[in-house]
N, C-alpha and C positions, 0 to 999 in steps of 0.2 A: 134232782140228784140223780144220777146215772147209777143203773144196776150192773153187776158184774156177772160173768158166768166161766166155769173153767175152760181154761185154754183146751181146744180139741185139735184132735188129729185123724187122719185117715185110719182105717182099717189095715193094719200091716197086710200086704199081699206079697209073700215070698220074701226075700232078703230083705228089701228096701221097707224101712221104716220099723223093722223087728228090734227089740231091745239090744241085741248083741250086735246087730249090724250098728246099731246108733252108736254104741262104743266105741265100735272099730273105726266109726268114722270120725269122732272128735279126737281121738285118741294123739292123731297127728298135731292137730291144733293146738291142744293142750300142752303136748309135750314142746311144742317149738316154743310157746311162751315160756314155761319151765326152764328148758336149755338154755333161753337167752339170758334168764337172771343169774346164772352163774358162770355162763362162758365169758363174759364180757370181764368177769377178774382175772383171767389170763391175757385177753387183749389189751387191757390198759395199759401196761408199761410199753408196748411197741406203739399204740396209739402216742402216748406222751413223746416219744421219740420221733414219730413220724410228724407229728404236727407241732410240734415244741409247746406242748400242753405244760401248765402248772400242775402242780399236785392238788390246788383247791378245783381248776377246770377239770382235773381227770376225777376226782370224787363226783363232780355234777355228772358225769356221764353214768355214773349209777344210780345219785340222787335224782337226775331228771325223769329217768325212767320210772323210779317209784312214785315221783310227785305225780307223772301223768296217769298211772297206774290207781293211785291211792283215792285219787280226786276223783274219780270218773266213776269207780265202780258201781256204787249202789244206782246211780244215774243210768249206766248202761244196763243194769239188770232191771230196773224200769222200763227202759227203752225195747228191752227184750220179751217181757211181760205185755207190752204196748204193741208190739210190731211183729212179734212170732220171733222164738227160738231158734227156727233155721235160719232165716234172712239175717238177722244180727250175727248169727254165728259167721255164717258166710263172709259178710262185710267185713268182720272183725280180720279172719283170716287174710282176704286181699290187701286190706288196709296196712296189715303187720309186715306183710310180705312186700310190699311197696315202700313202708317206711323205712324197713332194713337193707332196701338196694341204695335210698337215697343217702342214709348212714355210712354207707360204705363209698360212695362215691364222695362223701364229703370232703372239702379242703381244708376245712378249719373246723376247729373245736366249737367255737359257738354256733356255728350252724349243725354240728353232730350233735350237739346238746339239745339243739331246738327239734332235730328231729328223733332224738331218743325220746323225749317228752309227748311227741306225737305217737310214737310207737307205744308208749306206756298208754294211753288213750285208746288205741285199738286193741292192746290187750286186754283193757278193762272191758271193751266191748265183747270179745272174743268168750271171756273166762265164764261170767254169769250164764251167757247164753249155752255155752255148753253144758253144764249143771243142769239148767232149766231143761236141756232135751234129755239128760238122764233121768229128770224127776217126771218128766212127762212119759216117759218111753218104757220105765221099768213099775210094774206093778206093787204097791207097799210091800209084800213081803219078799221081794227082790230087792229093794232098795239098799239093804246096807252092804249086800253082795258088789252091788255097782260102784257104790261107792267107795268100798273098798279097794276094788280094782283100779278106780278112779287115783285113788292115793298110791298106789302102786306104781301108777305112769307118772306121777309126778316126781316120786322117789327115785325112779330110775331115770328121769331127765336130769334131775338136778345131782347125781351122782356122775351122769357123764359130762356133764356141762365142763368140768374142768379137764377132763380127760381128751374129749374131742375139741376143746379150745386150744389144748397145748399143742396138739398134733395139726391144727388147721391154721393156727398162728405162727408156728416153726417153721412150716411148708411153703404155705403161699402168703402169709403176713395176716393184719390185723383185720384187714377187709372180708379174708373168708370166714370170720365168725360171724359175719352179718349175711354173706351171701349164701351160707349153708341154708338158711331159711327160705331160699327160693325153690329148692327141689323138695324140700319139707313141706313148705307151703301148697306147690301144685299136687302134691300128693293128697294134702289136707282137703284142698279144693274140689280135686275130681273123686274123692271118696264121698264128701260132704253132696256135692250134687247128685251122684248115684245113690247113697243108700240113703240119706237122710228125708224122713217123708214130709212133706208140707205139713205146717201146723197153722191151726186159726188164732190169731191173737184174742187174749181175753176180753177185751172190750173195743172194739174200735172206734167207738162214740166218747171214750173217755177224755177228759181234757187233760193235758199235760201241767205238772204244777211247777210252771216255770220259777216262781218266788222261792219254794221250797230247792229246787236245783240250786238256784243264785246262793243261798243261804247254806246250804250244805258243801257248795263247793269252796266258798271262802273260809269257813269253819276248818274243814278238811286240810285246806291248802296251807293255812296258818300252823294248823298242829304239825304238820310233816316238816314245813320250814324251820318251825322251833325246834324238832326234834334232830333235825340236820345240822341245825346251826350249833346246840346246845354243846355237843362233844368237843368241837372248836375255841367257841368265845366263851362259854362257861353258861351256867344257868341263870346266873344274876346279872348277865348281860341285856341291854336293852333290846339289841337283835334278836334275844331270846324272849324275854318278857314280853314284849311287844307282842309278837305273833300269839303268844299264849292268852294274851289278853284278848284279841283279836277273837281265838277259837272258844274263849269262854262265852263271850258276848253273842256272838252268832250261832255258836251251838244251843245257848239255851233259846234265842229268839225263832231259832229252826225247831225244836221242840215245842214251843209255843204256838207256833204256826200251823205245824202240822195235824193240829185238832180242828184247823178250821177250814179246808178244803174237801169238798165232795171225794176228791181223786187225789189222794195227797200221796207225792213223793216216796214215803218211808210211814204206812200206814202201823201207827202206834198199837193197833189191836193186835197185832203180832205176838206183841211180848207178854199179854196175858198169858200166853201159854209160857208155863213155868220151863218148859223142855228148851223152847226157843231162847228165852232170856239166858237162862243159865248157858246154853249151848255159846252164844255170842261170848260170854264173861271168859268160860273155858277155853273159847279158842284165841281171846286175846292173850289170856293168862300162860297158857301153852308157848306160845310165837313168843310172847317177851321171856320165858325161861331159857327156850331152846337157841333162839336167834341171840338173845342177850349173852349168853354164855358161850356157846360155841364159837362166837365171834375170835373167840380168843384162843381157842383150841390151836390153829393152825400156828401161831404165834408162840405158843407151848411146844409145839413139835418141832419148829424149825429154828425158833431163838433158843429154847432151853436144851431140848435134847439133841440140838445141831442136825437134825435129819433132813435129808436132801427134799425138795420139794415130790419126787416118785414115792419117797419112804414115806412122807407125811401122809400121802394120798390112799396108802395101805393100811395106814393107821386108821383112816377114817370109813374105810371100805365096810368093815362090820357094822357101823351104824345104818349107813346106807341101804347095802345090802337086806338088812335085818327088817327094815322100814317096806323096802319093796316086796320081799316075801311073806312079810305077815299081814300086810294091807289087806290083800283079799281073805285070808284067813278070818281077820278081824270082821270083814264084813258078813262071812257067813254067821259069825259068833252073833252078830248083831240081829242077822233076820232070825234066829232062833229065840233070844233071850232078851232082845231090845238093849237099848243105849246105856241103861245106868251102870248095871253091873260090869261090863267090858271097859266102860269110861273110867269108872272109880280104880278099878285095877289097874288099867293104863297108867293113870296118874300116880299111883303109889309106886310102880316100878319103875318110871320115870324119876321119881324123887329117889328113890334108891341109887339109881345110878348116876344121877346128879351128884348125890351126897358120896359116892366113890369117887368122882371125878375131883371133888372139893379136897381129895386125900394125895393130890398126885404130886411128885418130886421131882428131884433132877435126875432119879434113876430107876423112874416107874418102867415095869415090864409090860412088854406088849400084850401078855396075856391078861394081867390086869385091866388096862384100859379096855381090850376087847370085851371083857365081862361086863365093865361098866357100858358099853356102848350098845351090846347086845341086851340089854336089860333097857336101858335107853332109847334104842328103836323100837322094841318089842311094844314099850308104852305108848310111844308118841304114835305108833299105828293105831293102837287102840283108839287113845285119845281122837286123833285128827278126824277118824272113821266115824265116832261115837257123835263127837260135835257136829260134825257135817249134818250127818244123819238128824241129829236133834235139831237143827236149823231147818234146814231145806226140807227135811221129810216131814214137819209139825206145822207147816204153813199150809194154807189152801193151794192149789194149784195155780191160782191166777197171780199168785205172788212167787212163785218159784224163782225168777229172775229177780227180783230184787232182794230176797231171801240170801241166793248165793254172792252175790254182792255185797251185801252186809256182811255174810261168813268169810269172803276173803279180805274184806277192807279190816274186818277185827284181827285178821291173821298179819295183814302187811303193817297195818298200825302198831300191834304188838310187838312185832319184829324190831320195828324203829324204835320204840319206847325202851326194849329191853337192851337195845344195843347202847342208847343215850344213858338210860341210868344205870345199868352195871359197868360200864364204860365209865361213867363218873365216880362208879365205888372204886373200882380199879385203881384210877387216877390218883385218889383221895387215899388210898391206902398205901399206895407207893411214896407218895409225897412224904406220909407220916413215919414210914417205917424204913427209908432208904437209908437217911444218915446213921440210925441204930446199927443197921448192917454193915455201912463201912465202917464204923467202930468197932465192931465184933471181928472184923476183918482187918483189922490193923491199920485203917487207912485215915485220912483225915476227914471229917464227917461233912458233906456240904451243908450249907446254911438252907433256910427255908426258899430263898430265891433260886438257889442253884438248884435244889431238888424239884422244885415246880419245871424249872425249865428242861431238866432232866426226864422228868415223868414220862413224854410222849414216845422217846425211845426208848425206855425200860417197858413199857407198858406193850412194846411189840415185842419182846423177849429178848433186846440187845442192849448190851452194856456201852456206855459212855467213856470211852478208855482213851486218856489223855495221850497226844501226839510222843512219840518217843518213849511210852513207858516199856519198862523192863518185864520180861515173862512172869516175873512173881508178880509185879503188880496187876498185870493184864489178868492172871487167874484170880487176884483177890477182887479187883473191880468187878469183874463177870461172876466170881460167886456172891457179890453185895448185892448186885441188880438183879441176878434169877433168884435171892431169896425174897428179895421186896415185890418180884412179879409175882412168885409165887402165892405171898401174902394177899396179894390183890385176887389174883385167882381163886385160892380157896374160898375168900369171904363172897365174891360172885357168882360161883358155884353154889356155896352153901344157901345164898339168898334164894336163887334158883330153884334150889332143893325144897325148899320150905314154902315158896309160893305153890309150888306142886303138889305138896300135900295137903296145904291149905285148900288149894281148888278142888281135891279128893273130897273133901268135906262138904263143900258147895256142890259137887256133882251126887251126891247123896240126895239131893231134894228133886232131881230129875224125876220124871215119872217111869218108872219100871217098865211100862209096856213097849209095844213096837210102835214104828211110827204113825201115826194117824192121821195124817195129812189126807187131804182129798185125793184120789188116785186119778190117772186121767182119764179123760172121757173120752171114747171113740165111736165115732159116726161113720 
């Protein structure tokens, strides 16, 4: 049985290796990964036109990246613990840029999707290593501030993605959405080589848990596949149930196996710390509520309110800006009082914001939406910072990489689960209520089969208007369709609000104190 020691680093001399220099160095890498997650949505229509891609193929431009990222995060975190955070971070940066160039040069959608999956793998290498560098570089009493600033960078990148993407795609073509990673990656690589101090792996002699890697990879791959397929084919389809069964079997075998090896991929002993266990669940529930409900906000803004994309972006700015501004403040608060109080407060604030969004109408004012987004953004900043600190800050330093991979996996899987589950709720409500709204508008009600066929369009805030319909009929159909859409939206946001409120109750069982994980040991 091997023994492990905390990952060690050289004593910082001047700028190189200092905590804040570390944060600056990794900022460009993590922002590049976050930016790529949102910028592609803007590029997809142009990719479809240029490569003659179908809607299903275009969906896999996004899903492929998610698949590569989610499947490899925990394994990549373990690799960072094993081989060093600096080394793996730099490998992730180089690989991410190289695959970005390959994507931009792709002449067919199949090749493009393959490189997107590979890009996700390198994103999975980069992200836990960056978090491990933060965990190793900052003393425990400053970890909250570091995680808060880290969250602020991610929020800024996510907010900038659609704007930057729109400018690049409209000016230079869809390839520019990927070529932009070349200069950003060059800066990330240069700063990494200059500012990041060399770190010593936790234990060079540790054996890698290849069986655990195989079991976990198959389990997460099957789960992500099922969540991607379910909104299209339904939850009862074989193509959904079969991978869910595979996930259940391989996931159970993985948990049983991880009790055996001396150097497990995912040390189950970490979960004996209640803050770590609760933090993982909170990250999952937060992502489920946020991603699952906000997926439909754009459809509401553009479809129901009839806003142009640029105007819809203005409506979303309060949410993104609030998260960017309040994340560093949330980090400072965590350093002072610990994660419990801010996390509970953030969950309750998010629940109230989601409850307000569950009352949106066809004439909701910008001020109302802004207040809801301010509450939601402030709450999410506290939750993300608190849950991250609870997970990564409360594990021994030698497990910082795998803990970071676990935290980010929970967020990715929670977002996919939320989109699939709340999307199913939206669809079911629309099918159930659309005929009644048609009758209320003085129209012939569609039967169950017709309502099912129409729900996909209505769920995007768009009315299915018959060819040659009069203006009066167009208004009536639109009114009925929007009413059914809002019925589904209200229930989806209501469920998300309840989930956040229940999560606040769970957060009460977190430890009240500050992070207790091992500090970095300097030699």
